[in-house]
C-alpha positions, -999 to 999 in steps of 0.1 A, spaced: 134 608 332 101 590 331 79 599 298 81 620 270 68 655 275 39 668 256 23 635 246 -5 618 262 4 591 286 -15 571 312 -3 567 348 5 529 343 33 540 321 45 566 348 44 536 374 65 515 352 91 540 344 96 549 381 97 511 389 124 506 365 144 535 384 139 515 416 111 541 427 74 539 434 52 566 418 23 576 438 12 608 420 18 641 401 18 677 404 7 697 373 24 734 373 -5 748 354 -29 738 386 -4 751 410 -25 783 419 -60 766 420 -71 755 453 -101 737 440 -76 715 421 -55 708 453 -29 731 438 -18 707 409 -13 675 433 -28 644 421 -23 613 444 -31 579 436 -47 587 400 -65 559 381 -37 543 361 -58 545 329 -61 584 331 -45 601 301 -23 632 308 0 654 289 31 664 312 47 696 304 82 708 315 74 722 350 52 694 360 66 668 386 61 631 392 58 623 429 77 593 439 88 574 469 127 567 464 157 558 485 186 582 485 
């Protein structure tokens, strides 16, 4: 819904995509880090907007939204 899977994208692009859906993106969760305590179990909140990430199918974007 937010960005293309498997291609590098910065978090600013994620924020903009969420905004277009009436949501606020505050972070993401990388499934590949889910079992790693030192990596906060894959949860990244308030990341640098310039940070490049390659999202995979099981990764999640953390958003604030109304139902």
